[in-house]
C-alpha positions as CSV (number, residue, x, y, z in Angstrom):
1,Q,-4.7,9.6,-23.1
2,V,-6.3,7.1,-20.7
3,Q,-10.3,6.4,-20.6
4,L,-10.9,4.7,-17.3
5,V,-14.5,3.0,-16.7
6,E,-15.1,1.4,-13.0
7,S,-17.8,-1.2,-12.7
8,G,-19.1,-3.4,-9.9
9,G,-20.4,-1.3,-7.5
10,G,-24.1,-1.5,-5.8
11,L,-25.8,-2.7,-2.6
12,V,-24.7,-5.2,0.1
13,Q,-25.2,-6.1,3.8
14,A,-22.4,-5.7,6.1
15,G,-20.0,-8.1,6.1
16,G,-20.6,-9.2,2.2
17,S,-18.3,-8.8,-0.6
18,L,-18.0,-6.9,-3.8
19,R,-15.4,-6.7,-6.6
20,L,-15.2,-3.5,-8.2
21,S,-13.6,-3.4,-12.2
22,C,-11.5,-0.7,-13.9
23,A,-11.4,-1.4,-17.5
24,A,-8.5,0.9,-19.3
25,S,-8.0,2.1,-23.1
26,G,-4.8,2.5,-24.0
27,R,-1.6,0.4,-25.2
28,T,0.2,1.1,-22.1
29,F,-1.6,0.7,-19.8
30,S,1.3,-2.1,-18.3
31,T,3.0,0.2,-17.4
32,Y,0.8,2.4,-15.2
33,F,0.7,2.6,-11.7
34,M,-2.9,1.8,-10.8
35,G,-5.2,3.2,-7.9
36,W,-8.3,3.3,-6.4
37,F,-9.7,5.9,-4.4
38,R,-13.4,6.6,-2.6
39,Q,-15.6,9.6,-1.8
40,A,-18.2,9.3,0.9
41,P,-20.6,12.3,1.1
42,G,-19.7,15.1,3.0
43,K,-16.0,13.9,3.0
44,E,-12.7,14.2,1.1
45,R,-11.6,11.9,-1.7
46,E,-9.7,9.2,-0.1
47,F,-6.8,7.2,-1.2
48,V,-7.9,3.4,-1.0
49,A,-5.3,0.7,-2.8
50,A,-2.8,1.1,-5.1
51,T,-0.3,-1.5,-7.2
52,D,2.6,-0.8,-9.1
53,W,2.8,-1.8,-13.1
54,S,3.6,-5.6,-12.3
55,G,1.1,-6.0,-9.5
56,K,3.2,-7.2,-7.1
57,S,3.8,-4.4,-5.1
58,T,0.5,-3.3,-3.3
59,Y,-0.4,-0.6,-1.1
60,F,-3.6,-0.3,1.0
61,A,-5.0,2.6,3.5
62,N,-5.1,1.2,6.9
63,S,-8.8,1.2,6.8
64,V,-9.3,-1.9,4.5
65,K,-6.0,-3.6,5.1
66,G,-6.5,-6.8,5.1
67,R,-10.2,-6.7,3.9
68,F,-9.5,-5.5,0.4
69,T,-7.0,-6.6,-2.3
70,I,-6.1,-5.1,-5.3
71,S,-4.7,-6.9,-8.7
72,R,-4.6,-6.4,-12.4
73,L,-4.4,-8.3,-15.7
74,N,-2.2,-6.7,-18.2
75,A,-3.4,-8.7,-21.0
76,E,-7.2,-7.3,-20.5
77,N,-6.2,-4.1,-19.1
78,T,-8.4,-4.1,-16.2
79,V,-7.6,-3.8,-12.4
80,Y,-9.9,-5.0,-9.9
81,L,-10.3,-4.4,-5.9
82,Q,-12.0,-7.3,-4.1
83,M,-13.2,-6.4,-1.1
84,N,-14.5,-8.1,1.8
85,S,-16.1,-8.0,5.3
86,L,-17.7,-4.8,3.7
87,K,-18.6,-2.3,6.3
88,P,-21.3,0.7,6.6
89,E,-18.3,3.2,6.4
90,D,-16.9,1.5,3.3
91,T,-20.5,3.2,1.6
92,A,-18.5,5.9,-1.1
93,V,-18.2,6.0,-4.8
94,Y,-15.4,4.2,-5.5
95,Y,-12.6,5.8,-8.4
96,C,-10.0,4.5,-10.4
97,A,-7.1,6.2,-10.9
98,A,-3.8,5.8,-13.3
99,R,-0.5,7.7,-13.0
100,E,2.3,7.0,-15.5
101,T,5.1,7.8,-12.7
102,G,5.4,6.0,-9.5
103,V,5.2,9.0,-7.4
104,G,3.1,12.0,-7.9
105,P,-0.3,12.9,-8.9
106,Y,-2.5,10.5,-10.8
107,D,-2.9,11.5,-14.3
108,Y,-6.5,9.9,-15.4
109,W,-9.7,9.2,-13.2
110,G,-12.7,7.4,-13.9
111,Q,-16.4,8.3,-13.1
112,G,-16.7,6.5,-10.7
113,T,-18.7,3.5,-9.2
114,Q,-21.0,3.5,-6.2
115,V,-20.7,1.1,-3.2
116,T,-23.2,1.0,-0.4
117,V,-23.0,-0.8,2.6
118,S,-26.1,-1.4,5.0
119,S,-26.2,-2.3,8.3
């Protein structure tokens, strides 16, 4: 079982930056494929970014490409989402997720952290 705890959310003005962190329990964090998702009020949860076990392969939704980066520090069981040039439409609850394989549904989810971008 893996537990994921997000932090770093908050209120920021448009154009600002935030860095989200996701701390994971478990000895096998370095083998997990990690992702970030978000859900805005009244909308379905959507994919934001993901990284493979090494952090060398990364994937982004078109809406955040060029503004967000994802990274991981396996020695500290942590994955990060650096968000720059934030827009009001980035406002959402952001969730960290992990899966044990490179494909398929995510197996574990965090509780989420709120990000609010004011115009």
